[in-house]
VOBA-1610 file (N, C-alpha, C; in pm, whole numbers, padded with zeros to 5 digits, always signed):
BEGIN
Unk-18726-11690-00503Unk-18655-11794-00431Unk-18505-11786-00457Unk-18468-11760-00585Unk-18326-11742-00615Unk-18275-11616-00552Unk-18359-11514-00546Unk-18321-11388-00483Unk-18295-11405-00337Unk-18367-11504-00274Unk-18348-11529-00131Unk-18205-11574-00104Unk-18153-11670-00188Unk-18017-11720-00169Unk-17915-11612-00195Unk-17948-11522-00293Unk-17854-11416-00329Unk-17854-11306-00225Unk-17972-11278-00167Unk-17983-11167-00074Unk-17941-11205+00067Unk-17926-11338+00096Unk-17893-11382+00233Unk-17755-11334+00278Unk-17651-11345+00196Unk-17520-11297+00241Unk-17521-11149+00270Unk-17588-11073+00181Unk-17592-10929+00203Unk-17663-10896+00331Unk-17774-10968+00358Unk-17849-10943+00481Unk-17766-10981+00602Unk-17688-11093+00592Unk-17605-11134+00705Unk-17495-11033+00732Unk-17439-10978+00621Unk-17337-10876+00640Unk-17396-10752+00705Unk-17523-10721+00663Unk-17590-10607+00723Unk-17617-10632+00871Unk-17652-10759+00907Unk-17677-10791+01048Unk-17548-10780+01130Unk-17436-10819+01066Unk-17310-10810+01138Unk-17271-10665+01166Unk-17307-10577+01069Unk-17269-10436+01085Unk-17380-10350+01139Unk-17487-10412+01191Unk-17601-10333+01234Unk-17571-10253+01359Unk-17474-10300+01438Unk-17438-10226+01558Unk-17367-10096+01525Unk-17307-10089+01405Unk-17231-09970+01369Unk-17318-09867+01296Unk-17447-09899+01256Unk-17534-09808+01180Unk-17617-09723+01274Unk-17655-09601+01232Unk-17745-09520+01315Unk-17888-09573+01310Unk-17974-09511+01392Unk-18113-09559+01405Unk-18191-09537+01276Unk-18177-09422+01210Unk-18254-09390+01088Unk-18223-09491+00978Unk-18093-09521+00960Unk-18058-09619+00858Unk-18107-09758+00894Unk-18106-09790+01025Unk-18161-09919+01066Unk-18310-09929+01034Unk-18387-09819+01058Unk-18532-09820+01025Unk-18553-09837+00875Unk-18474-09768+00796Unk-18486-09785+00651Unk-18452-09925+00607Unk-18345-09982+00670Unk-18307-10118+00636Unk-18416-10218+00673Unk-18479-10196+00790Unk-18589-10285+00832Unk-18705-10277+00735Unk-18739-10155+00694Unk-18851-10138+00599Unk-18821-10205+00466Unk-18696-10188+00419Unk-18658-10250+00291Unk-18663-10401+00301Unk-18613-10455+00416Unk-18614-10599+00434Unk-18757-10654+00447Unk-18846-10580+00514Unk-18985-10626+00525Unk-19054-10625+00388Unk-19023-10523+00307Unk-19081-10520+00171Unk-19031-10637+00088Unk-18897-10666+00098Unk-18843-10780+00025Unk-18900-10911+00075Unk-18918-10923+00207Unk-18976-11046+00262Unk-19120-11067+00216Unk-19197-10957+00209Unk-19336-10970+00161Unk-19339-11015+00015Unk-19248-10959-00067Unk-19243-11001-00207Unk-19203-11148-00218Unk-19102-11188-00138Unk-19059-11329-00139Unk-19169-11420-00088Unk-19245-11374+00011Unk-19357-11454+00063Unk-19463-11475-00045Unk-19493-11367-00119Unk-19593-11379-00228Unk-19544-11477-00335Unk-19416-11466-00374Unk-19361-11558-00474Unk-19364-11701-00423Unk-19331-11720-00293Unk-19330-11855-00236Unk-19469-11916-00235Unk-19569-11835-00196Unk-19707-11884-00196Unk-19752-11922-00337Unk-19717-11838-00434Unk-19753-11867-00573Unk-19686-11994-00622Unk-19556-12012-00586Unk-19484-12134-00626Unk-19544-12257-00559Unk-19581-12246-00430Unk-19643-12359-00361Unk-19775-12397-00427Unk-19853-12295-00465Unk-19982-12323-00530Unk-19961-12393-00664Unk-19866-12344-00741Unk-19837-12405-00871Unk-19782-12546-00853Unk-19695-12565-00751Unk-19637-12697-00724Unk-19745-12795-00678Unk-19838-12749-00595Unk-19947-12835-00549Unk-20038-12879-00664Unk-20052-12791-00764Unk-20132-12830-00881Unk-20061-12937-00963Unk-19927-12931-00969Unk-19853-13026-01054Unk-19832-13161-00985Unk-19798-13161-00855Unk-19767-13283-00784Unk-19894-13352-00734Unk-19891-13486-00719Unk-20006-13556-00659Unk-20026-13513-00514Unk-20145-13543-00462Unk-20180-13499-00328Unk-20096-13571-00220Unk-20067-13702-00242Unk-19994-13777-00139Unk-19845-13745-00138Unk-19789-13687-00249Unk-19646-13655-00255Unk-19617-13508-00226Unk-19719-13432-00189Unk-19698-13290-00166Unk-19624-13268-00034Unk-19538-13166-00033Unk-19470-13127+00089Unk-19558-13031+00168Unk-19543-13027+00300Unk-19623-12933+00377Unk-19582-12790+00348Unk-19675-12695+00356Unk-19640-12555+00330Unk-19540-12506+00431Unk-19469-12400+00395Unk-19367-12343+00483Unk-19428-12281+00607Unk-19552-12234+00591Unk-19618-12173+00707Unk-19656-12276+00811Unk-19671-12406+00769Unk-19709-12511+00862Unk-19589-12580+00927Unk-19469-12553+00878Unk-19348-12616+00935Unk-19309-12540+01061Unk-19300-12609+01171Unk-19266-12549+01301Unk-19122-12589+01336Unk-19039-12491+01355Unk-18897-12513+01387Unk-18866-12442+01518Unk-18792-12510+01605Unk-18756-12450+01734Unk-18645-12347+01715Unk-18613-12277+01823Unk-18511-12172+01814Unk-18373-12227+01785Unk-18338-12339+01853Unk-18205-12397+01830Unk-18191-12450+01689Unk-18296-12519+01642Unk-18291-12571+01504Unk-18280-12458+01404Unk-18356-12348+01431Unk-18351-12233+01340Unk-18211-12171+01339Unk-18146-12164+01461Unk-18010-12108+01468Unk-17911-12200+01395Unk-17929-12333+01416Unk-17841-12428+01347Unk-17857-12420+01197Unk-17989-12413+01155Unk-18015-12401+01012Unk-17958-12272+00956Unk-17969-12167+01036Unk-17915-12038+00990Unk-17764-12045+00978Unk-17699-12117+01075Unk-17553-12131+01067Unk-17511-12213+00946Unk-17587-12319+00920Unk-17556-12398+00800Unk-17572-12313+00673Unk-17681-12240+00671Unk-17705-12158+00551Unk-17597-12054+00536Unk-17551-12001+00652Unk-17447-11898+00643Unk-17317-11959+00591Unk-17284-12082+00645Unk-17161-12146+00598Unk-17171-12185+00451Unk-17292-12235+00413Unk-17310-12273+00272Unk-17306-12151+00182Unk-17364-12042+00232Unk-17363-11921+00150Unk-17223-11866+00137Unk-17143-11882+00243Unk-17005-11835+00233Unk-16924-11923+00139Unk-16953-12054+00140Unk-16877-12145+00053Unk-16919-12130-00092Unk-17053-12134-00119Unk-17101-12132-00260Unk-17206-12028-00283Unk-17165-11902-00280Unk-17263-11793-00303Unk-17307-11794-00449Unk-17211-11825-00538Unk-17242-11820-00680Unk-17327-11937-00726Unk-17333-12044-00641Unk-17411-12161-00683Unk-17552-12155-00624Unk-17624-12054-00660Unk-17760-12033-00606Unk-17861-12102-00697Unk-17945-12186-00630Unk-18048-12258-00703Unk-18179-12183-00691Unk-18257-12174-00798Unk-18388-12105-00795Unk-18448-12097-00933Unk-18556-12019-00944Unk-18627-12003-01071Unk-18570-11884-01148Unk-18565-11903-01280Unk-18521-11792-01365Unk-18636-11693-01385Unk-18603-11584-01451Unk-18704-11480-01474Unk-18814-11531-01568Unk-18775-11607-01671Unk-18875-11661-01764Unk-18969-11759-01695Unk-18910-11841-01606Unk-18995-11936-01533Unk-19092-11863-01440Unk-19039-11758-01375Unk-19128-11678-01290Unk-19239-11612-01371Unk-19202-11561-01486Unk-19302-11497-01574Unk-19408-11598-01619Unk-19359-11719-01657Unk-19455-11824-01699Unk-19546-11863-01583Unk-19487-11874-01464Unk-19566-11911-01346Unk-19671-11804-01317Unk-19629-11678-01325Unk-19724-11568-01298Unk-19834-11565-01404Unk-19798-11589-01531Unk-19900-11592-01636Unk-20001-11704-01613Unk-19950-11822-01573Unk-20042-11933-01547Unk-20132-11900-01428Unk-20072-11840-01324Unk-20151-11802-01208Unk-20256-11697-01246Unk-20217-11603-01334Unk-20312-11501-01379Unk-20426-11563-01460Unk-20391-11658-01548Unk-20496-11726-01625Unk-20589-11806-01534Unk-20527-11875-01435Unk-20612-11950-01340Unk-20703-11857-01262Unk-20647-11742-01221Unk-20729-11645-01147Unk-20842-11591-01233Unk-20810-11561-01360Unk-20916-11514-01451Unk-21023-11621-01470Unk-20979-11747-01484Unk-21075-11855-01500Unk-21162-11870-01375Unk-21097-11860-01256Unk-21176-11867-01133Unk-21275-11752-01123Unk-21228-11632-01164Unk-21319-11516-01162Unk-21435-11536-01258Unk-21403-11593-01377Unk-21509-11618-01474Unk-21611-11718-01421Unk-21556-11828-01358Unk-21647-11927-01299Unk-21730-11867-01186Unk-21662-11784-01104Unk-21735-11719-00995Unk-21843-11625-01049Unk-21810-11551-01157Unk-21909-11461-01216Unk-22026-11540-01275Unk-21992-11653-01343Unk-22100-11735-01400Unk-22187-11794-01290Unk-22121-11843-01183Unk-22200-11897-01071Unk-22284-11789-01005Unk-22222-11670-00992Unk-22298-11559-00930Unk-22418-11519-01017Unk-22395-11512-01150Unk-22507-11479-01238Unk-22616-11585-01233Unk-22571-11715-01229Unk-22669-11822-01220Unk-22746-11815-01089Unk-22673-11790-00980Unk-22741-11776-00850Unk-22835-11655-00850Unk-22789-11546-00912Unk-22874-11427-00916Unk-23000-11452-00998Unk-22985-11520-01114Unk-23102-11554-01193Unk-23196-11647-01117Unk-23136-11743-01043Unk-23218-11833-00962Unk-23295-11757-00855Unk-23224-11666-00787Unk-23292-11588-00683Unk-23396-11493-00742Unk-23364-11437-00860Unk-23464-11351-00926Unk-23588-11431-00964Unk-23566-11554-01013Unk-23681-11639-01046Unk-23761-11672-00921Unk-23689-11698-00809Unk-23760-11727-00683Unk-23840-11605-00638Unk-23778-11485-00649Unk-23848-11362-00608Unk-23969-11337-00698Unk-23950-11358-00830Unk-24063-11339-00921Unk-24176-11437-00892Unk-24137-11563-00866Unk-24240-11662-00831Unk-24311-11625-00701Unk-24232-11574-00603Unk-24293-11533-00476Unk-24387-11414-00496Unk-24345-11320-00582Unk-24434-11205-00609Unk-24562-11250-00678Unk-24549-11342-00776Unk-24669-11392-00843Unk-24760-11464-00745Unk-24695-11547-00659Unk-24774-11620-00560Unk-24840-11525-00462Unk-24767-11419-00422Unk-24824-11321-00329Unk-24942-11247-00393Unk-24928-11214-00523Unk-25039-11149-00593Unk-25161-11242-00600Unk-25133-11371-00629Unk-25244-11466-00632Unk-25311-11479-00495Unk-25229-11482-00389Unk-25285-11493-00254Unk-25370-11371-00220Unk-25318-11253-00254Unk-25395-11131-00229Unk-25526-11132-00308Unk-25520-11178-00434Unk-25642-11184-00514Unk-25741-11284-00455Unk-25688-11399-00410Unk-25777-11499-00350Unk-25839-11446-00220Unk-25757-11375-00141Unk-25810-11318-00016Unk-25919-11216-00046Unk-25893-11133-00148Unk-25994-11032-00185Unk-26123-11099-00232Unk-26109-11203-00316Unk-26229-11272-00365Unk-26302-11342-00250Unk-26224-11402-00157Unk-26287-11469-00043Unk-26362-11369+00045Unk-26300-11253+00068Unk-26369-11151+00148Unk-26493-11099+00077Unk-26483-11085-00056Unk-26597-11031-00129Unk-26711-11131-00140Unk-26676-11259-00162Unk-26780-11359-00185Unk-26834-11423-00058Unk-26747-11439+00044Unk-26787-11519+00161Unk-26801-11433+00286Unk-26695-11356+00317Unk-26693-11285+00445Unk-26806-11185+00456Unk-26831-11112+00346Unk-26940-11015+00350Unk-27074-11083+00371Unk-27096-11197+00304Unk-27222-11271+00321Unk-27235-11323+00462Unk-27125-11375+00519Unk-27131-11427+00657Unk-27156-11314+00757Unk-27093-11196+00731Unk-27114-11084+00824Unk-27257-11032+00817Unk-27321-11043+00699Unk-27460-10998+00688Unk-27556-11099+00750Unk-27532-11228+00722Unk-27625-11333+00771Unk-27545-11434+00853Unk-27533-11409+00980Unk-27455-11496+01068Unk-27531-11625+01099Unk-27462-11737+01088Unk-27520-11865+01123Unk-27623-11916+01024Unk-27631-11855+00908Unk-27731-11899+00810Unk-27676-12011+00723Unk-27769-12082+00662Unk-27729-12193+00573Unk-27663-12139+00446Unk-27705-12017+00404Unk-27650-11958+00283Unk-27501-11931+00297Unk-27457-11886+00416Unk-27314-11860+00438Unk-27234-11990+00426Unk-27288-12098+00485Unk-27217-12227+00475Unk-27210-12274+00331Unk-27319-12259+00258Unk-27318-12295+00116Unk-27217-12212+00038Unk-27209-12084+00074Unk-27112-11998+00006Unk-26970-12048+00029Unk-26937-12082+00155Unk-26803-12131+00187Unk-26774-12261+00112Unk-26869-12353+00113Unk-26849-12480+00043Unk-26833-12459-00107Unk-26914-12370-00164Unk-26904-12342-00308Unk-26769-12280-00341Unk-26723-12188-00253Unk-26594-12125-00277Unk-26481-12230-00273Unk-26488-12321-00174Unk-26385-12425-00164Unk-26389-12518-00285Unk-26508-12554-00332Unk-26520-12640-00450Unk-26465-12570-00575Unk-26497-12440-00588Unk-26444-12365-00703Unk-26292-12359-00700Unk-26239-12338-00579Unk-26094-12333-00567Unk-26030-12468-00602Unk-26089-12576-00555Unk-26036-12708-00588Unk-26045-12736-00737Unk-26158-12698-00797Unk-26173-12719-00941Unk-26071-12635-01020Unk-26049-12511-00974Unk-25952-12425-01042Unk-25811-12482-01029Unk-25778-12531-00912Unk-25645-12590-00893Unk-25627-12717-00974Unk-25734-12796-00988Unk-25726-12916-01072Unk-25700-12879-01217Unk-25769-12773-01264Unk-25747-12730-01403Unk-25605-12679-01423Unk-25556-12601-01324Unk-25418-12551-01333Unk-25319-12668-01330Unk-25347-12769-01246Unk-25259-12887-01238Unk-25256-12960-01372Unk-25374-12975-01436Unk-25376-13042-01567Unk-25298-12963-01671Unk-25314-12831-01669Unk-25239-12748-01764Unk-25089-12761-01742Unk-25047-12757-01615Unk-24904-12769-01586Unk-24852-12907-01622Unk-24933-13010-01603Unk-24890-13145-01640Unk-24869-13155-01791Unk-24965-13102-01867Unk-24950-13103-02012Unk-24828-13023-02056Unk-24808-12908-01991Unk-24692-12826-02025Unk-24562-12899-01991Unk-24561-12971-01878Unk-24442-13049-01839Unk-24413-13159-01940Unk-24519-13226-01986Unk-24501-13331-02087Unk-24443-13274-02216Unk-24497-13157-02259Unk-24447-13095-02381Unk-24302-13050-02365Unk-24268-12997-02247Unk-24131-12957-02223Unk-24036-13077-02220Unk-24081-13190-02165Unk-23998-13310-02167Unk-23973-13358-02310Unk-24079-13354-02393Unk-24062-13394-02533Unk-23965-13300-02603Unk-23980-13171-02576Unk-23890-13074-02637Unk-23746-13094-02589Unk-23730-13127-02460Unk-23595-13152-02406Unk-23532-13275-02473Unk-23612-13382-02489Unk-23559-13499-02558Unk-23516-13467-02701Unk-23597-13385-02767Unk-23565-13347-02905Unk-23436-13267-02910Unk-23422-13172-02819Unk-23300-13090-02816Unk-23178-13175-02783Unk-23193-13270-02688Unk-23081-13357-02653Unk-23040-13445-02771Unk-23141-13496-02845Unk-23107-13578-02962Unk-23035-13495-03068Unk-23081-13372-03089Unk-23012-13285-03185Unk-22871-13255-03139Unk-22854-13230-03008Unk-22721-13203-02957Unk-22630-13325-02972Unk-22686-13447-02946Unk-22607-13569-02961Unk-22565-13589-03107Unk-22658-13559-03199Unk-22625-13571-03340Unk-22515-13473-03380Unk-22526-13351-03325Unk-22422-13252-03357Unk-22287-13296-03301Unk-22288-13352-03179Unk-22161-13400-03123Unk-22103-13513-03206Unk-22189-13607-03251Unk-22140-13716-03335Unk-22082-13664-03466Unk-22151-13566-03525Unk-22099-13507-03649Unk-21968-13435-03622Unk-21959-13369-03505Unk-21835-13301-03470Unk-21721-13398-03447Unk-21750-13517-03388Unk-21645-13617-03370Unk-21599-13675-03503Unk-21690-13681-03601Unk-21652-13736-03732Unk-21564-13641-03812Unk-21564-13513-03772Unk-21481-13418-03846Unk-21333-13438-03810Unk-21244-13403-03906Unk-21101-13415-03889Unk-21038-13276-03888Unk-20907-13276-03867Unk-20835-13149-03864Unk-20842-13077-03997Unk-20839-13156-04104Unk-20846-13094-04237Unk-20979-13024-04256Unk-21085-13091-04208Unk-21216-13028-04220Unk-21224-12900-04137Unk-21162-12905-04019Unk-21163-12785-03936Unk-21084-12672-04002Unk-20969-12708-04063Unk-20891-12608-04134Unk-20971-12550-04251Unk-21039-12642-04324Unk-21121-12596-04436Unk-21233-12504-04386Unk-21294-12546-04274Unk-21401-12462-04218Unk-21347-12327-04172Unk-21224-12327-04114Unk-21166-12200-04073Unk-21140-12110-04194Unk-21087-12174-04303Unk-21062-12094-04425Unk-21193-12039-04481Unk-21293-12127-04488Unk-21423-12080-04537Unk-21482-11972-04446Unk-21464-11993-04315Unk-21514-11892-04221Unk-21444-11758-04243Unk-21310-11764-04264Unk-21237-11639-04290Unk-21285-11575-04419Unk-21306-11658-04523Unk-21356-11603-04650Unk-21494-11540-04632Unk-21579-11612-04559Unk-21712-11557-04536Unk-21706-11428-04454Unk-21615-11426-04356Unk-21600-11303-04277Unk-21553-11187-04363Unk-21458-11216-04454Unk-21415-11111-04546Unk-21529-11065-04636Unk-21606-11164-04686Unk-21721-11126-04770Unk-21823-11044-04691Unk-21843-11086-04565Unk-21937-11011-04481Unk-21886-10870-04456Unk-21753-10859-04435Unk-21695-10727-04411Unk-21712-10638-04533Unk-21683-10696-04653Unk-21701-10618-04776Unk-21847-10579-04796Unk-21935-10676-04769Unk-22078-10646-04782Unk-22120-10537-04682Unk-22062-10544-04562Unk-22094-10441-04463Unk-22045-10305-04508Unk-21922-10303-04566Unk-21871-10176-04618Unk-21960-10123-04731Unk-21999-10216-04822Unk-22089-10175-04929Unk-22222-10125-04873Unk-22271-10197-04770Unk-22397-10154-04708Unk-22384-10016-04645Unk-22266-09992-04581Unk-22245-09860-04521Unk-22242-09753-04630Unk-22170-09784-04741Unk-22166-09687-04851Unk-22306-09663-04908Unk-22382-09773-04924Unk-22519-09757-04976Unk-22607-09679-04879Unk-22585-09704-04748Unk-22662-09627-04650Unk-22628-09479-04656Unk-22495-09450-04671Unk-22456-09309-04684Unk-22516-09247-04809Unk-22507-09325-04923Unk-22566-09273-05047Unk-22717-09256-05032Unk-22780-09354-04965Unk-22924-09344-04943Unk-22958-09223-04856Unk-22874-09200-04754Unk-22897-09082-04669Unk-22884-08953-04748Unk-22778-08945-04832Unk-22762-08825-04916Unk-22879-08810-05013Unk-22919-08925-05073Unk-23032-08920-05166Unk-23160-08876-05096Unk-23181-08930-04976Unk-23301-08889-04901Unk-23295-08741-04866Unk-23175-08693-04831Unk-23162-08551-04800Unk-23194-08465-04922Unk-23136-08505-05039Unk-23165-08431-05163Unk-23313-08441-05198Unk-23370-08563-05179Unk-23511-08583-05209Unk-23599-08496-05119Unk-23563-08488-04992Unk-23640-08402-04901Unk-23629-08256-04941Unk-23507-08216-04988Unk-23490-08077-05034Unk-23579-08050-05153Unk-23577-08144-05251Unk-23661-08124-05369Unk-23810-08134-05336Unk-23843-08219-05238Unk-23983-08225-05196Unk-24029-08094-05136Unk-23942-08034-05052Unk-23978-07904-04995Unk-23990-07798-05104Unk-23896-07801-05201Unk-23908-07707-05312Unk-24035-07731-05392Unk-24067-07859-05417Unk-24190-07891-05490Unk-24314-07846-05413Unk-24309-07862-05280Unk-24422-07819-05198Unk-24440-07668-05208Unk-24327-07595-05199Unk-24337-07450-05212Unk-24386-07411-05351Unk-24335-07482-05456Unk-24380-07451-05592Unk-24528-07482-05609Unk-24576-07594-05550Unk-24718-07626-05558Unk-24803-07521-05487Unk-24756-07478-05370Unk-24831-07373-05300Unk-24833-07244-05382Unk-24718-07208-05441Unk-24713-07088-05525Unk-24803-07104-05647Unk-24802-07226-05707Unk-24887-07250-05824Unk-25034-07238-05789Unk-25073-07296-05672Unk-25214-07285-05632Unk-25254-07140-05606Unk-25163-07065-05540Unk-25194-06923-05515Unk-25202-06846-05646Unk-25109-06877-05741Unk-25116-06809-05872Unk-25242-06847-05949Unk-25283-06975-05941Unk-25407-07016-06007Unk-25528-06941-05950Unk-25531-06928-05818Unk-25642-06852-05757Unk-25639-06707-05801Unk-25517-06650-05804Unk-25507-06511-05848Unk-25547-06495-05994Unk-25507-06596-06079Unk-25546-06591-06221Unk-25698-06600-06235Unk-25762-06686-06157Unk-25907-06696-06162Unk-25973-06564-06121Unk-25920-06504-06014Unk-25976-06375-05972Unk-25956-06269-06079Unk-25837-06268-06140Unk-25812-06170-06247Unk-25901-06195-06368Unk-25922-06324-06402Unk-26011-06354-06515Unk-26154-06309-06485Unk-26201-06337-06362Unk-26336-06290-06327Unk-26345-06138-06333Unk-26238-06073-06281Unk-26237-05926-06286Unk-26236-05876-06430Unk-26160-05948-06517Unk-26153-05909-06659Unk-26290-05928-06726Unk-26355-06042-06696Unk-26489-06062-06754Unk-26587-05956-06706Unk-26577-05922-06577Unk-26665-05818-06523Unk-26638-05684-06592Unk-26508-05653-06611Unk-26472-05527-06679Unk-26522-05527-06823Unk-26510-05645-06891Unk-26559-05653-07030Unk-26709-05634-07035Unk-26782-05699-06939Unk-26927-05678-06937Unk-26962-05531-06911Unk-26890-05472-06816Unk-26916-05330-06789Unk-26881-05244-06911Unk-26774-05282-06982Unk-26736-05207-07104Unk-26846-05216-07209Unk-26899-05338-07228Unk-27009-05355-07326Unk-27130-05275-07282Unk-27162-05279-07152Unk-27277-05202-07104Unk-27255-05053-07123Unk-27130-05011-07095Unk-27099-04867-07113Unk-27109-04829-07260Unk-27062-04919-07349Unk-27073-04891-07492Unk-27220-04878-07533Unk-27303-04972-07480Unk-27446-04964-07511Unk-27507-04834-07457Unk-27472-04804-07331Unk-27523-04677-07274Unk-27474-04557-07353Unk-27347-04564-07398Unk-27295-04452-07478Unk-27370-04440-07610Unk-27399-04559-07673Unk-27473-04554-07800Unk-27613-04496-07777Unk-27678-04542-07667Unk-27811-04488-07636Unk-27805-04338-07607Unk-27700-04301-07530Unk-27687-04158-07499Unk-27661-04076-07625Unk-27580-04133-07717Unk-27556-04062-07844Unk-27684-04049-07926Unk-27762-04160-07929Unk-27889-04154-08005Unk-27983-04052-07943Unk-27993-04055-07806Unk-28079-03958-07739Unk-28031-03815-07760Unk-27897-03802-07759Unk-27842-03669-07782Unk-27873-03619-07921Unk-27862-03711-08019Unk-27895-03673-08155Unk-28042-03635-08168Unk-28128-03716-08100Unk-28271-03689-08105Unk-28303-03554-08042Unk-28239-03533-07925Unk-28263-03404-07858Unk-28208-03288-07938Unk-28091-03309-07999Unk-28037-03203-08084Unk-28129-03175-08203Unk-28183-03287-08258Unk-28276-03268-08371Unk-28401-03194-08326Unk-28454-03237-08207Unk-28572-03166-08156Unk-28540-03021-08124Unk-28418-03000-08069Unk-28380-02862-08039Unk-28366-02780-08166Unk-28316-02849-08272Unk-28303-02776-08398Unk-28441-02746-08459Unk-28535-02838-08442Unk-28668-02818-08499Unk-28763-02745-08404Unk-28721-02708-08284Unk-28811-02646-08186Unk-28844-02502-08228Unk-28974-02471-08214Unk-29022-02335-08237Unk-29103-02291-08117Unk-29073-02180-08063Unk-29143-02131-07943Unk-29288-02095-07978Unk-29389-02137-07895Unk-29531-02107-07925Unk-29561-01958-07896Unk-29683-01919-07941Unk-29724-01781-07914Unk-29767-01767-07770Unk-29766-01641-07721Unk-29794-01615-07580Unk-29940-01643-07547Unk-30032-01604-07629Unk-30175-01623-07601Unk-30210-01772-07604Unk-30149-01844-07698Unk-30175-01988-07703Unk-30124-02058-07575Unk-30006-02013-07532Unk-29950-02070-07409Unk-30039-02043-07291Unk-30095-01919-07283Unk-30182-01882-07171Unk-30308-01967-07173Unk-30364-01988-07292Unk-30485-02069-07302Unk-30458-02214-07260Unk-30345-02266-07306Unk-30310-02403-07268Unk-30291-02416-07118Unk-30234-02312-07059Unk-30211-02313-06915Unk-30342-02309-06839Unk-30436-02225-06883Unk-30567-02218-06818Unk-30640-02350-06834Unk-30633-02407-06954Unk-30700-02534-06979Unk-30640-02644-06891Unk-30511-02645-06871Unk-30445-02743-06786Unk-30490-02728-06642Unk-30502-02603-06593Unk-30548-02581-06456Unk-30691-02630-06438Unk-30779-02604-06539Unk-30916-02652-06529Unk-30923-02804-06526Unk-30838-02865-06605Unk-30838-03013-06606Unk-30790-03069-06472Unk-30690-03009-06412Unk-30642-03055-06280Unk-30750-03038-06175Unk-30827-02928-06180Unk-30935-02906-06084Unk-31043-03011-06101Unk-31077-03040-06228Unk-31181-03140-06251Unk-31136-03279-06204Unk-31005-03305-06223Unk-30952-03435-06175Unk-30965-03444-06024Unk-30928-03337-05953Unk-30940-03339-05807Unk-31085-03353-05763Unk-31175-03289-05834Unk-31317-03297-05798Unk-31369-03438-05818Unk-31337-03498-05930Unk-31380-03635-05954Unk-31317-03733-05852Unk-31192-03712-05817Unk-31131-03797-05714Unk-31206-03785-05583Unk-31252-03661-05549Unk-31328-03641-05426Unk-31462-03713-05435Unk-31524-03707-05549Unk-31653-03775-05568Unk-31635-03927-05556Unk-31526-03977-05612Unk-31502-04121-05602Unk-31483-04163-05458Unk-31412-04085-05380Unk-31393-04116-05239Unk-31525-04117-05165Unk-31613-04016-05194Unk-31743-04010-05127Unk-31826-04131-05164Unk-31823-04169-05296Unk-31901-04285-05339Unk-31851-04413-05272Unk-31720-04425-05258Unk-31665-04544-05189Unk-31709-04548-05044Unk-31709-04435-04976Unk-31752-04431-04837Unk-31898-04469-04824Unk-31984-04413-04914Unk-32126-04449-04910Unk-32146-04596-04941Unk-32064-04652-05033Unk-32073-04793-05065Unk-32039-04879-04944Unk-31938-04839-04871Unk-31902-04912-04749Unk-32017-04909-04649Unk-32085-04791-04636Unk-32196-04783-04542Unk-32312-04872-04585Unk-32342-04870-04719Unk-32448-04957-04770Unk-32415-05104-04747Unk-32288-05141-04765Unk-32249-05281-04745Unk-32266-05323-04599Unk-32230-05233-04507Unk-32246-05264-04366Unk-32394-05283-04332Unk-32480-05192-04385Unk-32624-05203-04358Unk-32679-05330-04417Unk-32639-05361-04539Unk-32684-05484-04604Unk-32644-05607-04526Unk-32518-05611-04479Unk-32470-05725-04399Unk-32548-05738-04269Unk-32578-05622-04209Unk-32654-05623-04083Unk-32793-05675-04106Unk-32857-05630-04216Unk-32992-05675-04249Unk-32992-05823-04281Unk-32888-05868-04348Unk-32880-06010-04384Unk-32870-06097-04261Unk-32786-06057-04164Unk-32771-06133-04041Unk-32900-06134-03961Unk-32973-06021-03965Unk-33101-06014-03892Unk-33201-06110-03953Unk-33211-06111-04087Unk-33302-06204-04154Unk-33267-06348-04123Unk-33138-06379-04120Unk-33098-06517-04087Unk-33137-06554-03946Unk-33125-06457-03854Unk-33163-06486-03715Unk-33314-06509-03705Unk-33393-06426-03782Unk-33538-06441-03780Unk-33579-06575-03838Unk-33511-06612-03947Unk-33541-06741-04007Unk-33508-06855-03911Unk-33396-06841-03840Unk-33357-06945-03744Unk-33458-06953-03631Unk-33520-06839-03593Unk-33618-06840-03485Unk-33748-06902-03532Unk-33784-06870-03659Unk-33913-06917-03710Unk-33910-07065-03745Unk-33805-07117-03790Unk-33801-07257-03834Unk-33823-07355-03722Unk-33774-07345-03599Unk-33802-07441-03495Unk-33949-07444-03456Unk-34020-07324-03466Unk-34162-07322-03432Unk-34240-07404-03529Unk-34206-07408-03655Unk-34275-07486-03752Unk-34256-07631-03725
//
């Protein structure tokens, strides 16, 4: 607004000399003036909004956009402004930069507050619509379930037995069940509503008590609470730092513990494998010791037999030739007699088998004769 009073003489001088400027400079001047006018329009609208908030509704001036001025009045006003600007250019009334900055900050805070309220309202509306959609989906699922049950319980029975009393009974029973189910749901919702009302009263009483306690507090108490809150926040921060350090130490300890656990696992596996190998080696050693003892015994037996054979070899005397011949002939005769007796034994066994067969046959014949004779008696 102050810039408007300051820029008016310059603009009037530019208008006076506009006939002497070329077209390109005139276009640039028009663009610059339109940009300045848009900025001044924005500032004016912001000032009007701020002024309307401060002044009562009945004392407010009409906006500049609503003021209608004729061409002659506008020319007269322009002439007055030109004369006034020529007389007192330095006496320009308007807002300072600090006031403009304060006004813009207040407008920014108001805009942020409006955005926050709009966001809260939008979130509330969105939650409301989401609840409506969820309720509609639940209701739609219930309707589909009821339709499915009605088709399963009633429609199929009616389609099978048209005009029968059973179909009518089915429909009436279904309607009674539905009414009974709705009555039970209504009772449950009524009880839930009563409990929610009691809970709401309790919460409201607690809130009222908290408000009364808050009204009883003084500035000193608030300052004390702020100091205590700051102290507690510092203590919480230190505790958090200590907790972070302990977590880091715990993480390092867990890492070292996992390393030692893996080493212990490998050592246990190696120990178990070594124990198995030691057991196998011990069994092999016992087997070798048993074999060694057996070999020692066999060696002792072999040494004793060797000594005996050596002794017999030392005491051996070759027999005479005629005695050897006689012994040989006698041995051959004995072998022949053995073979002959074995042949006789075989013949006797064969004859015994024949006698046994004949005896068995005779025995069976006698039994048959006895069986024939006994019934006649």
